[in-house]
TIPA-587049 format. One line per 2 residues: number of its first residue (from 1); for each residue x, y, z of N, C-alpha, C, O. Coordinates in nm, 2 decimals, m for minus. Example, Ala and Ser with C-alpha at 12.3 -4.5 7.8 and 13.67 -1.06 7.14 Angstrom:
1> 1.32,m0.57,0.78,1.23,m0.45,0.78,1.32,m0.33,0.78,1.42,m0.33,0.85  1.28,m0.22,0.71,1.37,m0.11,0.71,1.29,0.00,0.79,1.34,0.11,0.80
//
This chain:
1> 0.08,m0.12,0.00,0.00,0.00,0.00,0.09,0.12,0.00,0.20,0.12,0.04  0.03,0.23,m0.05,0.10,0.36,m0.05,0.06,0.44,0.07,0.04,0.39,0.18
3> 0.06,0.57,0.05,0.03,0.66,0.16,m0.12,0.68,0.17,m0.19,0.70,0.07  m0.17,0.69,0.29,m0.32,0.71,0.32,m0.34,0.86,0.30,m0.30,0.94,0.38
5> m0.40,0.90,0.18,m0.42,1.04,0.15,m0.56,1.09,0.19,m0.57,1.20,0.24  m0.66,1.01,0.18,m0.80,1.05,0.20,m0.87,0.95,0.29,m0.85,0.83,0.28
7> m0.96,1.00,0.37,m1.05,0.92,0.45,m1.19,0.97,0.42,m1.24,1.07,0.47  m1.26,0.89,0.33,m1.40,0.93,0.29,m1.49,0.88,0.40,m1.50,0.76,0.43
9> m1.57,0.97,0.46,m1.66,0.94,0.57,m1.80,0.96,0.52,m1.83,1.07,0.47  m1.89,0.86,0.53,m2.03,0.88,0.50,m2.09,0.99,0.59,m2.06,0.99,0.71
11> m2.18,1.07,0.53,m2.24,1.17,0.61,m2.39,1.19,0.57,m2.41,1.20,0.45  m2.47,1.20,0.66,m2.62,1.22,0.63,m2.64,1.37,0.62,m2.74,1.41,0.55
13> m2.56,1.45,0.68,m2.57,1.60,0.67,m2.43,1.66,0.67,m2.37,1.68,0.77  m2.38,1.68,0.55,m2.24,1.72,0.53,m2.22,1.86,0.60,m2.11,1.88,0.66
15> m2.31,1.95,0.58,m2.29,2.09,0.64,m2.28,2.08,0.79,m2.19,2.14,0.85  m2.37,2.01,0.85,m2.36,1.99,1.00,m2.23,1.92,1.04,m2.17,1.96,1.14
17> m2.20,1.82,0.97,m2.07,1.75,1.01,m1.95,1.83,0.99,m1.86,1.84,1.08  m1.95,1.91,0.88,m1.84,2.00,0.86,m1.82,2.10,0.97,m1.71,2.13,1.02
19> m1.94,2.16,1.02,m1.94,2.25,1.13,m1.88,2.19,1.25,m1.80,2.25,1.32  m1.92,2.07,1.28,m1.88,2.00,1.40,m1.72,1.98,1.40,m1.65,2.01,1.49
21> m1.68,1.93,1.28,m1.53,1.90,1.27,m1.45,2.02,1.27,m1.33,2.02,1.31  m1.50,2.14,1.23,m1.42,2.26,1.23,m1.44,2.34,1.36,m1.34,2.38,1.42
23> m1.56,2.36,1.40,m1.59,2.45,1.52,m1.57,2.38,1.65,m1.52,2.44,1.75  m1.60,2.25,1.66,m1.58,2.18,1.79,m1.45,2.11,1.79,m1.38,2.12,1.90
25> m1.41,2.04,1.69,m1.29,1.96,1.69,m1.16,2.04,1.64,m1.05,2.00,1.66  m1.19,2.16,1.59,m1.07,2.25,1.56,m1.01,2.22,1.42,m0.90,2.27,1.40
27> m1.08,2.15,1.33,m1.03,2.12,1.20,m1.03,2.25,1.11,m1.10,2.35,1.15  m0.96,2.24,1.00,m0.96,2.35,0.90,m1.04,2.31,0.78,m1.00,2.21,0.72
29> m1.14,2.38,0.74,m1.21,2.35,0.62,m1.13,2.38,0.50,m1.07,2.49,0.49  m1.12,2.29,0.41,m1.04,2.30,0.29,m1.13,2.34,0.17,m1.10,2.43,0.10
31> m1.25,2.27,0.16,m1.35,2.30,0.07,m1.48,2.24,0.10,m1.49,2.15,0.19  m1.59,2.29,0.04,m1.72,2.23,0.05,m1.79,2.25,m0.08,m1.83,2.36,m0.12
33> m1.79,2.14,m0.16,m1.84,2.15,m0.30,m1.97,2.07,m0.31,m2.00,1.97,m0.24  m2.05,2.11,m0.40,m2.18,2.05,m0.43,m2.19,2.04,m0.58,m2.17,2.13,m0.66
35> m2.22,1.92,m0.63,m2.23,1.89,m0.78,m2.28,1.75,m0.81,m2.25,1.66,m0.73  m2.35,1.74,m0.91,m2.40,1.61,m0.96,m2.48,1.54,m0.85,m2.47,1.41,m0.84
37> m2.55,1.61,m0.77,m2.64,1.55,m0.67,m2.56,1.51,m0.54,m2.62,1.43,m0.46  m2.44,1.56,m0.52,m2.36,1.52,m0.41,m2.30,1.64,m0.34,m2.27,1.74,m0.40
39> m2.28,1.62,m0.21,m2.20,1.72,m0.13,m2.08,1.66,m0.07,m2.09,1.55,m0.02  m1.97,1.73,m0.08,m1.85,1.68,m0.01,m1.78,1.80,0.05,m1.76,1.90,m0.01
41> m1.74,1.78,0.18,m1.66,1.88,0.25,m1.53,1.82,0.29,m1.53,1.70,0.34  m1.42,1.89,0.27,m1.29,1.84,0.31,m1.24,1.92,0.43,m1.25,2.04,0.44
43> m1.19,1.84,0.53,m1.15,1.90,0.66,m1.01,1.84,0.69,m0.99,1.72,0.69  m0.92,1.93,0.73,m0.79,1.89,0.78,m0.80,1.89,0.93,m0.83,1.99,0.99
45> m0.77,1.77,0.99,m0.78,1.76,1.14,m0.64,1.77,1.20,m0.63,1.79,1.32  m0.54,1.76,1.12,m0.40,1.77,1.17,m0.31,1.80,1.06,m0.35,1.83,0.95
47> m0.18,1.81,1.09,m0.08,1.84,0.99,m0.06,1.72,0.90,m0.02,1.61,0.95  m0.08,1.74,0.78,m0.06,1.63,0.68,m0.18,1.54,0.66,m0.28,1.55,0.73
49> m0.16,1.44,0.58,m0.27,1.34,0.55,m0.30,1.26,0.67,m0.22,1.24,0.76  m0.42,1.20,0.66,m0.52,1.20,0.55,m0.61,1.32,0.56,m0.63,1.37,0.67
51> m0.66,1.36,0.45,m0.76,1.46,0.44,m0.90,1.39,0.46,m0.93,1.29,0.40  m0.98,1.45,0.56,m1.11,1.39,0.59,m1.21,1.45,0.49,m1.22,1.57,0.47
53> m1.28,1.36,0.42,m1.38,1.40,0.32,m1.51,1.35,0.37,m1.54,1.23,0.37  m1.60,1.44,0.40,m1.74,1.41,0.45,m1.82,1.41,0.32,m1.83,1.51,0.25
55> m1.89,1.30,0.30,m1.96,1.29,0.17,m2.10,1.22,0.19,m2.11,1.12,0.26  m2.20,1.29,0.13,m2.33,1.23,0.14,m2.37,1.12,0.03,m2.47,1.06,0.04
57> m2.28,1.10,m0.06,m2.30,1.00,m0.16,m2.23,0.87,m0.13,m2.24,0.77,m0.21  m2.16,0.86,m0.02,m2.10,0.73,0.02,m2.20,0.65,0.10,m2.26,0.69,0.20
59> m2.22,0.53,0.05,m2.32,0.44,0.11,m2.26,0.37,0.23,m2.14,0.36,0.25  m2.35,0.33,0.32,m2.31,0.25,0.44,m2.25,0.34,0.55,m2.23,0.46,0.53
61> m2.21,0.28,0.66,m2.16,0.35,0.77,m2.00,0.35,0.77,m1.94,0.44,0.83  m1.94,0.25,0.70,m1.80,0.24,0.71,m1.73,0.34,0.62,m1.77,0.36,0.51
63> m1.62,0.40,0.67,m1.54,0.49,0.58,m1.46,0.42,0.48,m1.45,0.29,0.49  m1.41,0.49,0.38,m1.33,0.43,0.28,m1.19,0.49,0.29,m1.17,0.62,0.29
65> m1.09,0.41,0.32,m0.95,0.46,0.33,m0.89,0.46,0.19,m0.89,0.35,0.12  m0.84,0.57,0.14,m0.79,0.59,0.01,m0.64,0.61,0.01,m0.59,0.71,0.06
67> m0.57,0.51,m0.05,m0.43,0.51,m0.05,m0.37,0.55,m0.19,m0.43,0.50,m0.29  m0.27,0.63,m0.19,m0.20,0.67,m0.32,m0.09,0.56,m0.34,m0.02,0.52,m0.26
69> m0.09,0.52,m0.47,0.02,0.43,m0.51,0.09,0.49,m0.63,0.03,0.57,m0.70  0.21,0.45,m0.66,0.29,0.50,m0.77,0.23,0.46,m0.90,0.23,0.54,m1.00
71> 0.19,0.34,m0.91,0.14,0.28,m1.04,0.02,0.19,m1.01,0.03,0.09,m0.95  m0.10,0.24,m1.04,m0.22,0.17,m1.01,m0.23,0.03,m1.07,m0.26,m0.07,m1.00
73> m0.19,0.02,m1.20,m0.20,m0.11,m1.27,m0.11,m0.21,m1.20,m0.15,m0.33,m1.18  0.01,m0.17,m1.16,0.11,m0.26,m1.10,0.06,m0.30,m0.96,0.06,m0.42,m0.92
75> 0.00,m0.21,m0.89,m0.05,m0.24,m0.75,m0.17,m0.33,m0.76,m0.17,m0.43,m0.68  m0.26,m0.31,m0.85,m0.37,m0.40,m0.87,m0.33,m0.54,m0.91,m0.38,m0.64,m0.87
77> m0.23,m0.54,m1.00,m0.18,m0.67,m1.05,m0.12,m0.75,m0.93,m0.14,m0.87,m0.92  m0.05,m0.69,m0.85,0.02,m0.75,m0.74,m0.09,m0.80,m0.64,m0.08,m0.91,m0.59
79> m0.19,m0.73,m0.61,m0.30,m0.77,m0.53,m0.38,m0.89,m0.59,m0.41,m0.98,m0.52  m0.40,m0.88,m0.72,m0.48,m0.99,m0.78,m0.40,m1.12,m0.78,m0.46,m1.23,m0.76
81> m0.27,m1.12,m0.78,m0.18,m1.24,m0.77,m0.20,m1.30,m0.63,m0.18,m1.42,m0.62  m0.24,m1.22,m0.53,m0.26,m1.28,m0.40,m0.41,m1.31,m0.37,m0.44,m1.33,m0.25
83> m0.49,m1.31,m0.47,m0.63,m1.35,m0.45,m0.73,m1.24,m0.43,m0.85,m1.26,m0.40  m0.69,m1.11,m0.45,m0.77,m1.00,m0.43,m0.87,m0.98,m0.54,m0.83,m1.01,m0.66
85> m0.99,m0.93,m0.51,m1.08,m0.90,m0.62,m1.13,m0.76,m0.62,m1.16,m0.70,m0.51  m1.12,m0.69,m0.73,m1.16,m0.55,m0.74,m1.31,m0.54,m0.74,m1.39,m0.62,m0.78
87> m1.35,m0.42,m0.68,m1.50,m0.39,m0.67,m1.54,m0.29,m0.78,m1.64,m0.32,m0.85  m1.47,m0.18,m0.80,m1.50,m0.09,m0.90,m1.39,0.00,m0.93,m1.30,0.04,m0.85
89> m1.38,0.04,m1.06,m1.27,0.13,m1.11,m1.34,0.25,m1.16,m1.44,0.24,m1.23  m1.29,0.37,m1.12,m1.35,0.49,m1.16,m1.24,0.60,m1.15,m1.13,0.58,m1.11
91> m1.28,0.72,m1.18,m1.19,0.84,m1.17,m1.23,0.93,m1.06,m1.35,0.95,m1.03  m1.13,0.98,m0.98,m1.15,1.08,m0.89,m1.08,1.20,m0.95,m1.00,1.18,m1.04
93> m1.10,1.32,m0.89,m1.03,1.44,m0.95,m0.88,1.42,m0.97,m0.81,1.48,m1.06  m0.82,1.34,m0.88,m0.67,1.33,m0.88,m0.62,1.22,m0.97,m0.50,1.22,m1.01
95> m0.71,1.13,m1.02,m0.66,1.03,m1.11,m0.74,0.90,m1.10,m0.85,0.90,m1.03  m0.70,0.79,m1.17,m0.78,0.67,m1.16,m0.77,0.60,m1.02,m0.68,0.62,m0.95
97> m0.88,0.53,m0.99,m0.90,0.48,m0.86,m0.97,0.35,m0.87,m1.05,0.32,m0.96  m0.94,0.26,m0.77,m1.01,0.13,m0.77,m1.05,0.10,m0.62,m0.96,0.11,m0.53
99> m1.17,0.07,m0.60,m1.22,0.05,m0.46,m1.24,m0.10,m0.44,m1.27,m0.18,m0.54  m1.24,m0.14,m0.31,m1.27,m0.28,m0.28,m1.30,m0.30,m0.14,m1.28,m0.21,m0.06
101> m1.35,m0.41,m0.10,m1.38,m0.45,0.04,m1.30,m0.57,0.08,m1.27,m0.66,0.00  m1.26,m0.57,0.20,m1.19,m0.69,0.26,m1.30,m0.79,0.30,m1.42,m0.75,0.31
103> m1.26,m0.91,0.32,m1.36,m1.01,0.36,m1.43,m0.97,0.49,m1.55,m1.01,0.51  m1.37,m0.89,0.57,m1.43,m0.85,0.70,m1.52,m0.72,0.68,m1.57,m0.67,0.78
105> m1.53,m0.67,0.56,m1.62,m0.56,0.53,m1.55,m0.42,0.53,m1.62,m0.32,0.52  m1.42,m0.42,0.55,m1.35,m0.29,0.55,m1.34,m0.24,0.41,m1.33,m0.32,0.31
107> m1.35,m0.11,0.39,m1.35,m0.05,0.26,m1.22,0.03,0.24,m1.18,0.11,0.31  m1.16,0.00,0.12,m1.03,0.06,0.09,m1.04,0.10,m0.06,m1.12,0.04,m0.14
109> m0.95,0.18,m0.10,m0.93,0.22,m0.24,m0.79,0.26,m0.26,m0.72,0.30,m0.17  m0.74,0.23,m0.39,m0.61,0.27,m0.43,m0.63,0.37,m0.54,m0.72,0.35,m0.63
111> m0.54,0.47,m0.55,m0.55,0.56,m0.66,m0.41,0.60,m0.70,m0.31,0.60,m0.62  m0.39,0.65,m0.83,m0.27,0.70,m0.88,m0.28,0.84,m0.90,m0.37,0.89,m0.97
113> m0.19,0.92,m0.85,m0.20,1.07,m0.87,m0.14,1.11,m1.00,m0.02,1.11,m1.02  m0.23,1.13,m1.10,m0.19,1.18,m1.23,m0.23,1.32,m1.26,m0.18,1.38,m1.35
115> m0.31,1.38,m1.17,m0.35,1.52,m1.18,m0.32,1.59,m1.05,m0.42,1.62,m0.98  m0.20,1.62,m1.01,m0.17,1.68,m0.89,m0.23,1.82,m0.87,m0.25,1.87,m0.76
117> m0.26,1.89,m0.98,m0.32,2.02,m0.98,m0.47,2.02,m0.94,m0.53,2.12,m0.91  m0.53,1.90,m0.93,m0.67,1.89,m0.89,m0.70,1.94,m0.76,m0.81,2.00,m0.74
119> m0.61,1.93,m0.66,m0.64,1.97,m0.53,m0.65,2.13,m0.52,m0.74,2.18,m0.45  m0.57,2.20,m0.60,m0.58,2.34,m0.61,m0.71,2.39,m0.66,m0.76,2.50,m0.63
121> m0.77,2.31,m0.75,m0.90,2.35,m0.81,m1.01,2.36,m0.71,m1.10,2.45,m0.72  m1.01,2.28,m0.60,m1.11,2.28,m0.50,m1.08,2.37,m0.38,m1.17,2.41,m0.31
123> m0.95,2.39,m0.35,m0.91,2.47,m0.23,m0.99,2.60,m0.22,m0.99,2.68,m0.31  m1.05,2.62,m0.10,m1.11,2.74,m0.08,m1.26,2.75,m0.13,m1.33,2.85,m0.10
125> m1.30,2.66,m0.21,m1.43,2.66,m0.27,m1.53,2.63,m0.16,m1.52,2.54,m0.08  m1.64,2.71,m0.16,m1.75,2.68,m0.06,m1.88,2.70,m0.12,m1.93,2.81,m0.14
127> m1.94,2.59,m0.17,m2.07,2.59,m0.23,m2.19,2.59,m0.13,m2.30,2.63,m0.17  m2.16,2.55,m0.01,m2.27,2.55,0.09,m2.21,2.57,0.23,m2.28,2.58,0.33
//
């Protein structure tokens, strides 16, 4: 695995959760975007990764741990050799991503950073 960059947290009320994480827990709001029927707020809780992403489009109660890898195809091939099965491949603003669940129900994803400028696109944006 690579570095844990993002922690996607399911949220029933992203605005209320963002307020709690910033005003009560002392986090720093990075962005709050709304689009395509979804709301996502990013909050830094400490120095460095992972960035906490509160999202209303994430199903279930379990968070998704998103790890950056140098080469997504190589990482997925290595996992497949050990019996791993992919769940879904999609794009996030930073690059290609693949999510999966462990047999115990934990949710993880791997992504390859191919668009490092994507983070600057959202920084400071506040749609709600």
